[in-house]
N, C-alpha and C positions, 0 to 999 in steps of 0.2 A: 176820130177827128183829124188825125194826121196819118198819112201813109208815106213811107219812105222807100225808095227803090234805088239801090246803088248800082253803079256800073263803072267800068274802066280798069278793073283789076286784071292781073295777068302775071306773066313771067318776065322779069327784067334782070339784066346783069348788074352787078355791083357798080355803083357810080352812075347808073342810069336814072331816068326820070319816068314818072308815071303820074297821070292826072285822074283822080277819082271824081265822079259826079254823083250827086244825090238828087233825084227828082222828088220834090215834096208836094204832096197833094193835101191842100188845106181845105177842110170842109166847113170851117167857121167863116161865115160871111164877113167880109171886110178885113179879115186878118191877113197879115203878111208874115214873112220870115222874121221880121222885127218883133213879133209878138211871142217868139219862142227863144228859149235857150237852145242852141243847135250846134252840132259838131260831129266829131268822129272819135270812136273808140276802136281798139283793136285787141285781138286775143291770139297769142301765139300758142302752139302746142305745148301743153304742160304748164302754162303760165296763167296768171290771173288776168282778167280783162282790165285794160288800162285806158285812161283817157289820152288821146293824142293831141287834139286841139278842139277848143270849144269857144263859142261866142256867147257872151252874157246877154240875157234878155234885158237886164236892168239898164245897162248903159252901152251895150255893144262892145265892151272890152273883149279882147282876144287873148286867149291863153293857150300855151303850148307846153307839152311835156318837155322836160329838160333834154331828153334824148333826141328830140327832133328840132329843137330851136336852131334857126339858121338854115335849115334844110327844107322844112315843110311850110306851106303857106295855105291858110284857110281863107276862103272868100265866098260870097254869096251874091246872087243876082235876084233881087226881089221880083223883078218883072217876069222872070222865067221860073220863079219858085225853085231855084236850083242852088245847091251848095257844092262847093268844090274843095278838093284837097290836092294841091300841087305838091308832089313829092320829088325832090331833087337829091342828088348825091346819095342814092339809096344804098343801104347796107344790108348784109344778110340778116342781121338782127331785126330788121324791119319786116321780115316775113311774118305774116299773120292774116287772119280774117279781119277785114276792116268793116266797121258798122257805122252807118249814119244814124244819129240820134237826135231827138227833139223833146222838149219839155216846156211846160208852163212855168217852171221854176224861176222865181225872181228874188230869191233870198241872197244871202251873202255869197260873194264870189269865191270864197275859200272852199265851197262845195261844188263848184262848177265842173270839176273833173271826177266826181263821184258817180259811179254807174247807177246807183239807186235813185238819183235825182231824175233820171230820164224814163219816161213812161212809154215813149215811142221809139222803136228800133227797126231798122231795115233788116233785110235778110242776110246781109253781109256779102262782101266780095273778097275773093282770095287774092292776096298779093304775095308773090314769091320772088325773092331776090337771090339769085344763084348764078354761078358760072356754068 
């Protein structure tokens, strides 16, 4: 029902910025991005996959991991079926593969950053923050 394609990853110096994009192909007639919980996860080498930022389906609330608050901004353009992650003040610890995710989940928002909630994942895009 949903296909996700990330782009925009690459190599950036600490303190720099990067903008990730996720093109969302929605096969359900009449559905928009508002019909999905949607967001970004990341996985660094040797670490567990973690939620970065997600948008609730139920009320559109936005959630960020503590590690990225104040630096990252998630947004979406329903007309373009595209989700963005603007990443500023990047740190080496932000290095990871970033995945765009989507779900029909409309339960409690305390689970919005749990990987198992999401049934649709993109292929991932590598972000490397290094001098």
